[in-house]
C-alpha positions in Angstrom: -15.1 60.8 50.8 -12.9 63.3 48.9 -10.0 62.2 51.0 -10.4 58.7 50.4 -11.0 59.2 46.3 -7.5 61.3 45.7 -5.0 58.5 47.3 -7.0 56.0 45.3 -6.8 57.8 42.0 -3.2 58.4 42.4 -2.7 54.5 43.1 -4.5 53.6 39.9 -2.5 55.9 37.9 1.0 54.5 39.3 -0.4 51.1 38.4 -1.4 51.9 34.8 2.0 53.6 34.2 3.9 50.2 35.4 1.8 48.1 33.3 2.3 50.1 30.1 6.4 49.6 30.3 7.8 46.8 28.3 10.0 44.6 30.6 12.0 41.6 29.4 10.7 38.1 30.2 12.9 36.0 32.5 13.7 33.6 29.6 14.9 36.5 27.2 12.3 35.5 24.7 9.5 38.0 24.3 6.4 35.6 23.5 4.0 38.6 23.4 3.0 40.0 20.2 4.4 43.5 20.6 7.1 45.5 19.2 9.6 42.8 19.3 7.5 40.1 17.7 7.6 39.5 13.9 4.5 40.1 11.8 3.0 37.5 9.1 4.8 37.4 6.0 3.1 35.9 2.6 5.6 34.5 -0.4 4.7 32.9 -3.5 7.1 30.1 -4.6 7.3 28.8 -8.2 8.1 25.2 -8.6 12.0 24.5 -8.5 11.5 21.2 -10.4 8.7 19.5 -12.5 8.0 16.4 -14.2 5.5 13.7 -15.1 5.4 10.0 -15.6 2.7 7.2 -15.9 2.3 3.7 -14.4 0.1 0.8 -15.4 -3.5 1.4 -14.5 -5.0 -0.7 -11.9 -8.2 -1.9 -13.7 -10.3 -2.8 -10.5 -11.8 -1.4 -7.4 -13.2 1.5 -9.1 -16.8 2.9 -8.8 -17.4 2.3 -12.6 -17.1 0.0 -15.4 -16.1 1.6 -19.1 -17.3 0.1 -22.4 -16.7 1.9 -25.5 -14.1 4.1 -27.4 -13.3 7.7 -26.4 -10.1 9.9 -26.6 -8.0 7.2 -28.6 -8.8 4.7 -25.8 -10.6 1.3 -26.0 -12.5 0.0 -23.0 -13.9 -3.4 -22.3 -15.4 -4.8 -19.2 -15.1 -8.0 -17.2 -17.8 -9.6 -14.7 -17.2 -12.8 -12.5 -20.2 -14.4 -10.8 -19.3 -17.1 -7.9 -22.1 -16.7 -5.3 -24.3 -19.7 -6.0 -24.3 -21.0 -2.7 -28.0 -20.4 -2.1 -28.8 -22.3 -5.1 -29.6 -26.2 -4.3 -29.9 -27.1 -7.7 -28.3 -26.7 -11.2 -31.5 -26.3 -13.0 -31.5 -22.6 -13.9 -34.2 -21.8 -16.2 -33.5 -18.1 -17.1 -30.5 -15.8 -16.5 -31.0 -12.0 -16.7 -27.8 -9.7 -16.4 -28.8 -6.1 -15.4 -26.5 -3.3 -16.2 -27.0 0.4 -15.3 -25.5 3.2 -17.1 -24.7 6.5 -15.2 -22.8 8.6 -17.6 -21.2 8.6 -21.2 -18.1 9.9 -22.7 -18.2 11.2 -26.2 -20.7 12.4 -28.5 -21.1 9.6 -30.8 -24.0 7.4 -31.4 -25.5 4.4 -30.0 -23.5 1.3 -30.5 -23.7 -2.9 -30.1 -22.5 -4.5 -27.0 -21.7 -8.2 -27.2 -21.5 -10.6 -23.9 -18.8 -13.3 -24.2 -18.0 -16.4 -22.2 -14.3 -15.8 -20.6 -12.3 -19.0 -20.5 -8.9 -17.4 -18.8 -8.7 -16.9 -15.3 -8.1 -13.2 -14.0 -7.7 -11.2 -11.0 -9.6 -7.7 -10.5 -6.7 -6.1 -9.2 -4.2 -6.9 -12.0 -5.9 -8.1 -15.1 -5.0 -6.6 -18.4 -6.5 -6.9 -21.9 -3.4 -8.9 -22.9 -4.4 -11.6 -20.6 -8.1 -11.8 -21.9 -7.6 -11.2 -25.6 -7.1 -14.8 -26.5 -9.0 -16.2 -23.6 -12.8 -15.7 -24.4 -15.2 -17.4 -26.9 -15.7 -15.2 -30.0 -19.3 -16.4 -30.5 -21.4 -14.1 -28.3 -23.8 -15.3 -25.7 -25.8 -12.2 -26.3 -25.8 -8.6 -27.4 -27.6 -5.2 -26.6 -27.4 -1.8 -27.6 -25.8 0.8 -25.6 -27.6 4.1 -26.0 -26.0 7.4 -26.6 -27.4 9.0 -23.3 -26.4 9.7 -19.8 -28.4 7.3 -18.0 -30.0 4.0 -18.7 -30.7 0.2 -17.4 -30.4 -2.6 -19.6 -31.4 -6.4 -18.9 -29.8 -8.9 -20.9 -30.9 -12.5 -21.3 -28.3 -15.0 -21.0 -28.2 -19.0 -21.9 -28.9 -20.6 -18.6 -26.7 -23.5 -19.7 -23.6 -20.8 -18.8 -24.8 -20.6 -15.4 -25.6 -24.1 -15.0 -22.0 -24.9 -16.0 -20.7 -22.3 -13.2 -22.8 -23.8 -10.7 -21.8 -27.5 -11.5 -18.2 -26.3 -10.9 -17.0 -25.7 -14.6 -14.7 -22.6 -15.0 -16.2 -19.6 -13.3 -14.2 -16.7 -15.3 -17.4 -14.7 -16.0 -18.3 -12.7 -18.9 -16.5 -10.1 -21.1 -18.5 -7.0 -22.5 -17.2 -6.1 -26.0 -18.3 -4.2 -29.2 -17.5 -4.2 -32.8 -17.4 -0.2 -33.2 -18.0 2.6 -31.3 -17.5 6.6 -31.2 -18.5 6.9 -27.4 -18.1 5.1 -24.2 -20.4 4.2 -21.5 -19.9 4.5 -18.0 -21.4 1.9 -15.9 -22.1 0.9 -12.4 -19.4 -1.3 -10.6 -19.9 -3.8 -7.6 -17.2 -1.8 -6.0 -19.4 0.9 -4.6 -21.7 0.9 -1.7 -24.7 2.0 -3.2 -27.0 0.4 -5.9 -26.7 0.4 -9.6 -23.8 -2.3 -10.0 -24.4 -5.3 -12.2 -26.8 -8.1 -11.2 -27.6 -11.7 -12.4 -31.1 -12.6 -11.8 -32.0 -16.1 -11.7 -34.9 -18.3 -12.2 -34.4 -22.0 -11.0 -36.0 -25.1 -9.9 -35.1 -26.3 -6.8 -34.7 -30.1 -5.7 -38.1 -30.2 -4.3 -39.3 -29.0 -7.6 -40.4 -25.6 -6.5 -39.8 -22.7 -8.5 -37.5 -19.9 -7.0 -35.4 -16.9 -7.8 -32.2 -15.4 -6.4 -30.2 -12.1 -7.5 -26.4 -12.7 -7.8 -24.0 -9.8 -7.6 -20.6 -10.1 -9.2 -17.6 -11.3 -7.1 -15.3 -9.1 -9.3 -15.5 -6.7 -12.1 -12.9 -4.6 -13.7 -12.3 -2.3 -16.9 -9.9 -3.4 -19.7 -8.0 -0.6 -21.6 -6.1 -0.6 -24.8 -4.4 2.5 -26.2 -3.8 3.8 -29.8 -0.5 5.3 -28.4 0.9 5.5 -24.9 4.3 6.5 -23.3 6.3 3.9 -21.8 5.8 3.2 -17.9 8.4 4.4 -15.4 9.8 6.8 -17.6 10.1 10.5 -16.0 9.5 13.3 -18.6 11.2 16.5 -17.5 11.4 20.3 -19.0 8.0 19.8 -20.8 5.5 22.7 -20.8 2.7 20.6 -19.5 2.5 18.0 -16.7 -0.4 15.4 -16.8 -2.7 13.9 -14.5 -4.6 11.2 -16.3 -7.1 8.5 -15.0 -7.4 6.2 -18.0 -3.4 6.7 -19.1 -1.8 6.4 -15.4 -0.3 9.5 -15.8 0.9 11.6 -12.4 3.2 14.7 -11.6 6.2 15.4 -9.6 6.8 18.9 -8.2 9.5 20.2 -5.8 9.7 23.8 -4.3 12.9 25.4 -2.9 12.4 26.0 0.9 16.1 26.0 1.7 16.0 30.1 2.3 13.6 29.7 5.1 14.8 29.4 8.6 14.1 26.3 10.7 12.6 28.3 13.6 9.8 30.1 11.4 6.0 28.8 11.9 4.0 27.9 8.7 0.5 29.3 9.0 -0.7 28.2 5.6 0.6 26.5 2.5 -1.5 26.8 -0.4 -0.6 24.9 -3.6 -2.0 26.3 -7.1 -1.8 24.1 -10.5 -2.5 26.2 -13.7 -4.9 24.2 -16.1 -4.6 24.0 -19.9 -8.2 24.0 -20.2 -8.0 23.1 -24.1 -6.1 20.0 -23.2 -8.0 19.1 -20.4 -11.2 16.8 -20.0 -13.3 16.0 -17.2 -16.9 15.0 -16.4 -19.1 16.9 -14.1 -17.5 15.4 -11.0 -14.1 16.7 -12.0 -10.8 14.7 -11.5 -10.1 14.0 -7.8 -6.3 14.0 -7.0 -4.1 13.9 -3.8 -0.8 15.1 -2.9 1.9 13.1 -1.0 5.2 14.0 0.1 8.1 11.8 -1.4 10.1 9.8 1.5 12.7 8.8 -1.0 14.6 9.2 -4.2 15.6 12.9 -4.6 16.9 12.3 -8.0 13.5 11.3 -9.5 15.3 8.9 -11.8 13.3 5.8 -11.1 9.5 5.8 -10.2 10.0 2.2 -9.3 12.2 3.7 -6.5 10.1 6.4 -5.2 8.2 6.1 -2.0 5.5 8.4 -0.5 5.4 9.7 3.2 2.1 7.7 4.2 2.5 8.6 7.9 0.4 11.7 7.5 -3.0 12.5 5.8 -2.5 13.3 2.3 -4.1 16.8 1.0 -6.9 16.1 -1.7 -8.5 18.5 -4.1 -10.7 18.4 -7.3 -9.6 19.7 -10.6 -12.2 20.6 -13.4 -11.1 20.8 -16.9 -12.9 23.8 -17.8 -11.5 26.1 -14.8 -8.0 27.7 -15.4 -6.5 26.5 -12.0 -6.9 23.7 -9.6 -6.4 24.4 -5.7 -7.0 22.9 -2.4 -10.7 23.9 -1.7 -11.1 23.1 2.2 -9.2 24.1 5.4 -8.5 20.9 6.3 -6.7 20.0 3.2 -4.7 23.4 3.3 -3.7 22.3 6.7 -2.3 19.0 5.7 -0.4 20.6 3.1 0.7 23.6 5.6 2.0 21.0 8.1 3.8 19.1 5.2 5.9 22.4 4.5 6.3 22.9 8.1 7.9 19.5 8.4 10.2 20.3 5.6 11.2 23.5 7.0 12.1 22.4 10.7 13.8 19.4 9.4 11.6 16.4 10.5 11.2 15.5 7.0 13.4 15.9 3.8 12.1 17.8 0.8 12.3 15.4 -1.8 9.3 16.8 -3.5 5.7 16.1 -4.0 4.0 13.4 -5.9 0.3 14.5 -7.3 -1.6 11.6 -8.6 -5.5 11.1 -9.5 -7.6 9.2 -7.0 -9.8 7.5 -9.7 -7.3 5.6 -11.8 -9.4 3.5 -14.2 -12.7 5.0 -13.1 -13.2 7.2 -16.2 -11.4 9.2 -19.1 -10.6 12.6 -17.0 -7.5 14.1 -17.5 -5.8 17.5 -16.6 -3.1 19.0 -18.2 -1.1 21.3 -15.8 0.8 24.4 -17.5 4.6 24.5 -16.8 5.5 27.3 -18.8 7.2 30.3 -17.3 7.0 32.1 -20.7 3.4 31.8 -20.9 2.5 34.5 -18.4 4.5 32.9 -15.8 2.0 30.3 -15.5 3.4 27.5 -13.4 2.6 25.7 -10.5 3.1 27.6 -7.4 3.4 27.4 -3.5 1.9 30.4 -1.5 3.3 30.4 2.0 2.1 32.5 5.2 4.6 32.2 7.6 6.4 34.3 10.8 9.5 34.2 12.9 9.2 33.8 16.4 9.5 36.7 18.8 12.9 38.8 18.8 15.6 37.5 21.5 16.6 39.9 24.2 19.9 40.0 25.9 
């Protein structure tokens, strides 16, 4: 037994010694993570360029309607009802408009909201107050009090004759929710949501057979109309300021560019993590914060004309949420950090050109949320940054 053990032990020793010697691979590239591979490196890069601009706010297709006044902005709402195909008569006897309040902006008291018949045609995706200001009946159809609270339900009785006109083929331009004076704004449910809480119109009518019946109709379209006390012009890029703006009600968005030209095309980007310092004294958000998305620009390296800018929609945009009471806004999920990392990787290896980033809210027109991004290197170096974790490939052997 001892005679067999000694040769076996010697053979095992020879094999171990052979395996611990580094041998170059046939390709000349050592892909193993040993002495000739590079370790992870981490660098934080400040923004090379920063700017902001604003565009017109799309008033429709949001989850809420706003009525009232807040942050030097006046908000009114439009509702359009056209779904009367289930009614086989024009004999509507009662019409009740129901609105659901799901939030408020500002600390003011209750105010009176008036309901008016709209006479001007409008489209949800593009309507502005200038199109409606002279296109509605000044005499209100009804009025009700909007309460200074976070939630409420309002049932407003409308003249049946208005709905009978709509059913009979008269103009179906809907209703305007207006007010005479307010120190707060109510956030109401919109039809552009999948859950309940949106406006409804409940009708009691008499059928052609003389039978009483009811039906509840949802709006075909609704939208918020904004007017502003003071507002920068659209499509004018503001550079060199100490604050960049993201603003749901004003249409503001930010531009950032980071210099990555010093990175070799062969590096691997393991993580790219953006951080936006927030000025909490100038920012304002609701409980849900301000959602934002980050797209890579695919043209216009000069940033001279927002109308000429385009975003790369081929890949998923990284998204996040900024809270006006927190000092920084970051990407919080692994998925969105991965989207950002892939974007930086494309810039580094040359499959995409680094024209910069467009950061914009995802809730334009939905509420009064705004975020002021600090871009002031003199204020403790608080500027937008990009932290990159990267590595070089294994060393080449000759």
